[in-house]
Every structure is written in structure tokens, then in C-alpha cells.
C-alpha positions as CSV (number, residue, x, y, z in Angstrom):
1,M,-103.1,-10.1,42.3
2,K,-100.4,-12.7,42.9
3,K,-99.0,-12.3,39.3
4,Q,-98.8,-8.5,39.7
5,F,-96.9,-8.8,43.0
6,I,-94.3,-11.1,41.4
7,L,-93.8,-8.7,38.5
8,L,-93.2,-5.8,40.8
9,I,-90.6,-7.7,42.7
10,M,-88.7,-8.5,39.5
11,I,-88.8,-4.9,38.3
12,A,-87.5,-3.7,41.7
13,V,-84.5,-6.1,41.6
14,V,-83.5,-5.1,38.0
15,A,-83.7,-1.4,38.9
16,C,-81.4,-1.8,42.0
17,K,-78.7,-3.7,40.1
18,K,-75.4,-1.7,40.2
19,E,-73.6,-1.2,37.0
20,T,-69.8,-1.9,37.1
21,A,-67.5,0.6,35.4
22,P,-65.2,-0.9,32.7
23,V,-61.6,-1.5,33.8
24,V,-59.0,0.4,31.8
25,N,-55.6,-1.4,31.8
26,P,-52.6,0.9,32.5
27,S,-50.2,1.4,29.7
28,A,-47.3,-1.1,29.6
29,N,-43.9,0.0,30.9
30,K,-41.6,1.2,28.1
31,L,-38.2,-0.5,28.1
32,P,-35.2,1.7,28.9
33,V,-32.3,2.2,26.4
34,A,-28.7,1.4,27.2
35,N,-25.7,2.9,25.4
36,A,-22.3,1.6,26.2
37,G,-20.6,4.3,24.1
38,A,-18.3,4.2,21.1
39,D,-15.9,1.4,20.5
40,K,-12.3,2.3,21.5
41,E,-8.8,1.4,20.6
42,I,-5.6,1.9,22.7
43,V,-2.0,1.2,22.0
44,L,0.3,-0.5,24.5
45,P,2.0,0.4,26.9
46,A,-1.3,2.3,27.6
47,S,-3.4,-0.2,29.5
48,S,-6.5,1.6,30.7
49,V,-9.5,3.4,29.2
50,I,-12.6,5.2,30.3
51,L,-16.0,3.9,29.2
52,N,-18.8,6.4,29.2
53,G,-22.2,4.7,29.3
54,T,-25.6,6.2,29.4
55,G,-29.2,5.0,30.1
56,T,-32.5,6.7,29.3
57,D,-36.1,5.8,30.1
58,E,-39.0,7.5,28.4
59,D,-41.6,6.8,31.1
60,G,-39.4,6.6,34.2
61,T,-35.9,6.8,35.5
62,I,-32.7,4.7,35.5
63,I,-32.0,3.4,38.9
64,S,-28.9,1.2,38.3
65,Y,-26.0,0.5,36.0
66,N,-23.8,-2.6,35.7
67,W,-20.7,-3.2,33.6
68,A,-19.7,-6.8,33.0
69,Y,-17.0,-8.6,31.0
70,V,-18.3,-10.5,28.0
71,S,-15.3,-11.7,26.0
72,G,-11.6,-11.2,25.3
73,P,-8.3,-11.8,27.3
74,A,-8.8,-12.9,30.9
75,Q,-6.7,-10.0,32.3
76,Y,-8.7,-6.9,33.1
77,N,-10.1,-4.8,35.9
78,I,-13.4,-2.9,36.1
79,V,-12.8,-0.1,38.5
80,S,-16.5,0.9,39.1
81,A,-18.9,-1.6,37.7
82,S,-22.1,0.0,39.2
83,T,-21.7,3.5,37.7
84,A,-22.4,4.9,34.2
85,Q,-18.8,5.8,33.7
86,T,-16.0,3.5,34.6
87,E,-12.3,3.0,34.1
88,I,-11.1,-0.4,32.7
89,N,-7.5,-1.1,33.5
90,N,-4.8,-3.8,33.6
91,L,-5.6,-4.5,29.9
92,V,-3.4,-6.6,27.6
93,K,-3.2,-7.1,23.8
94,G,-6.4,-8.4,22.3
95,I,-10.1,-7.5,21.6
96,Y,-12.4,-7.1,24.6
97,Q,-16.2,-6.8,24.8
98,F,-17.9,-5.3,27.8
99,Q,-21.6,-5.0,28.5
100,L,-23.5,-2.2,30.1
101,K,-26.9,-3.2,31.7
102,V,-29.3,-0.5,32.9
103,T,-32.5,-1.0,35.0
104,D,-35.4,1.4,35.3
105,D,-37.6,2.1,38.3
106,K,-40.1,-0.6,37.2
107,G,-37.5,-3.3,36.9
108,A,-37.2,-3.4,33.2
109,M,-33.7,-3.9,31.8
110,A,-31.7,-3.1,28.6
111,T,-28.1,-3.9,27.6
112,D,-25.5,-2.7,25.1
113,L,-22.0,-3.8,24.1
114,V,-18.8,-1.9,23.6
115,T,-15.7,-3.3,21.9
116,L,-12.2,-2.4,23.1
117,K,-9.2,-3.2,21.0
118,V,-5.7,-3.2,22.6
119,T,-2.8,-3.3,20.1
120,E,1.0,-3.2,20.2
121,N,2.8,-0.2,18.8
122,T,4.5,-0.9,15.5
123,T,5.9,2.6,14.9
124,T,9.5,2.6,13.8
125,S,11.7,5.1,15.6
126,P,13.4,7.7,13.4
127,A,17.2,7.7,13.1
128,G,18.9,9.1,16.2
129,A,15.9,8.5,18.4
130,P,16.6,7.4,22.0
131,A,15.7,3.9,23.1
132,G,12.1,3.4,24.3
133,V,8.6,2.3,23.4
134,V,6.9,4.7,20.9
135,I,3.2,5.2,21.5
136,A,2.4,8.0,19.0
137,S,4.0,10.0,16.2
138,T,3.3,12.8,13.7
139,R,4.8,14.9,11.0
140,I,5.1,18.6,12.0
141,V,4.0,20.9,9.1
142,E,4.3,24.6,8.9
143,G,1.5,26.9,10.1
144,P,-0.8,29.0,8.1
145,F,1.5,32.1,8.0
146,G,3.9,30.7,5.4
147,G,7.7,31.2,5.4
148,D,8.5,27.6,6.3
149,K,7.8,28.3,10.0
150,A,8.4,24.8,11.4
151,N,8.5,21.2,10.1
152,G,10.0,17.8,11.1
153,D,9.0,14.6,12.8
154,A,7.7,14.2,16.4
155,M,7.1,11.2,18.5
156,I,6.1,10.4,22.1
157,Y,7.9,7.5,23.7
158,N,8.2,5.8,27.1
159,D,11.7,5.1,28.5
160,N,11.7,3.2,31.8
161,G,8.4,4.7,32.9
162,K,9.2,8.3,31.8
163,W,7.4,10.0,28.9
164,N,9.3,12.1,26.4
165,L,8.7,14.0,23.2
166,F,11.4,13.6,20.6
167,L,11.7,16.0,17.6
168,S,13.8,14.8,14.7
169,D,14.9,16.3,11.4
170,F,13.5,19.5,12.8
171,L,13.7,22.9,11.2
172,S,12.0,26.1,12.2
173,A,12.2,29.8,11.5
174,G,13.3,31.9,14.4
175,G,11.0,33.9,16.6
176,P,10.5,35.4,20.0
177,D,9.6,33.0,22.9
178,L,9.0,29.9,20.8
179,R,7.5,27.1,23.0
180,V,6.8,23.4,22.5
181,Y,3.2,22.5,23.5
182,L,1.2,19.3,23.8
183,A,-2.4,20.6,23.1
184,T,-5.9,19.4,22.7
185,D,-6.3,21.2,19.4
186,K,-4.4,23.5,17.0
187,S,-5.6,26.6,18.7
188,A,-3.7,25.7,21.9
189,G,-6.7,26.6,24.1
190,V,-5.7,23.8,26.5
191,F,-2.1,22.7,26.5
192,I,0.9,21.4,28.4
193,D,4.0,23.7,28.1
194,L,7.0,21.5,27.6
195,G,9.3,24.5,27.7
196,K,11.2,26.8,25.3
197,L,12.2,25.5,21.9
198,R,15.8,24.5,22.5
199,S,17.0,24.9,18.9
200,T,15.5,25.9,15.5
201,S,17.1,22.8,13.9
202,G,18.2,19.3,14.7
203,N,17.0,16.5,17.1
204,Q,15.8,17.4,20.6
205,T,14.0,15.8,23.5
206,Y,11.5,17.2,25.9
207,A,10.4,15.5,29.2
208,I,6.7,15.1,29.8
209,T,6.0,15.4,33.5
210,G,2.9,14.9,35.6
211,N,1.6,11.8,33.9
212,P,-1.0,13.7,31.7
213,A,-3.7,11.9,29.7
214,L,-1.8,11.7,26.5
215,S,-4.9,10.5,24.6
216,T,-6.4,13.9,25.3
217,Y,-3.4,16.0,24.3
218,K,-3.2,14.9,20.6
219,Y,-1.3,17.8,19.0
220,V,2.4,18.7,19.1
221,I,2.6,22.5,18.5
222,I,5.4,25.0,18.0
223,W,3.9,28.2,19.4
224,C,5.1,31.8,19.6
225,K,3.9,32.7,23.0
226,Q,4.7,36.4,22.8
227,F,2.4,37.0,19.8
228,G,0.1,34.0,20.0
229,V,1.3,32.6,16.6
230,Y,1.0,29.0,15.5
231,F,4.4,28.1,13.8
232,G,3.6,24.5,13.1
233,G,2.4,21.2,14.4
234,G,0.8,17.9,13.8
235,E,-1.8,15.4,15.3
236,L,-0.3,12.5,17.1
237,K,-1.5,9.1,15.9
């Protein structure tokens, strides 16, 4: 009897033992991805640039951005270091590197670098051009309608803080309501009207007012406003 009693106790203990469910480890946090944007180049006297950064996180969200100086000349200013997009100004000649760091909602971080090259203008002013610092120039070529519509040289220069467009060796066919535009493209969808074409030949200067972003308005265009005809133009470089 004694042996049977001990056996029953052992069976009871084994039957009452609770099984523990296996522990499944949660998946590891995936690292975010930082993108500091394309490398940029500007020409003095322009001394500022906009950096457009982004951050993505496959399994979460980006909660913070941080721009930081890495290398280059000591003179610079980061306007908004804690946003994805920031202006960098007060730049001087040289090659800069800036870093964008992004942090996700689980504390993981990623970084990316962007290079910014600041150069001096080496463009030679055409004969007869007024004194000033040239920042961009182009050759105006005739439009798609033939007939030697318009051609010549164009340049944008800065004279004592004032921006101007100078046309030299210029020649154009006549037309109604010819205008001089600075535009974002050849179609003149977005443009700055510098006024009526003053002459169909010879050198002429047009004031650029309002301090526009000249890096955006890359085209000089001679445009017939009345009929919406492109007489000629060129891309500023």
C-alpha cells in the first residue's frame, strides 16, 4: 500500500505542472534612411543655398532632423538646423560638407552628407558691358519659327547691389509687343517681365527688381506677348 500511495502522489504532481508558452522575440527595429539631397554649386556673389533633406522609416516615423557642419571654410550659418529643409547662408569660396541626421520614433538614427561648392565667377564681360560682377551668361539663339527672330549675348551682373540684365551684339526681327523675360523654362509659364524690348538691335540694359531667386529663373527670353510667340532665348549658366 505504501508504494502505491507514493506513485499516485508523483503522477498527481506531474499532471498539475503548468506548461510555459514559448517566448517570441519582437522583430528588430529597422533603421531609418537619411537623404541630404543632391550636391550643389553656387557662384559668388550668391552666398546662400537651400538644402532639401528627407528622412524615411519603414516601420515607424521620423521624429527629428538635425543639420550639422562637417568640413569646409569656417564661415557659414545654418538658419534652421532642426528641420528637413534649411537655408545655409553667409558662405564664402570653398567646398563645404554638411550632414543631415534623422532619428526615428524608437531612437534609431541615420546620417547622410551633402557637398556644397562655392566658386568665384570667371565670366569675361562682353565689350561695352557696364562695370559689375557677372554671375551668369548665355547666348540668345533664334526661336523655332525661323526668320532670324532674335540672337545675341545676355548676362546678369550685379552693380553695387543692384541686379541687371545686359544684352550685347543683339539683333532681332521686329514684332508687336516684344518683351524681355526671365523665365523658369522656354515656355514662359512662370516669368519675370523686365519690360518692353527697347531696341531690335544693339546693346541694352534691363533692371531686375524685387530680388528674385535668380537660380530659379534660368532663361532669358524674347517673347511676343500679343501672340504668345517665342522669338529667342538661352539658358543662363
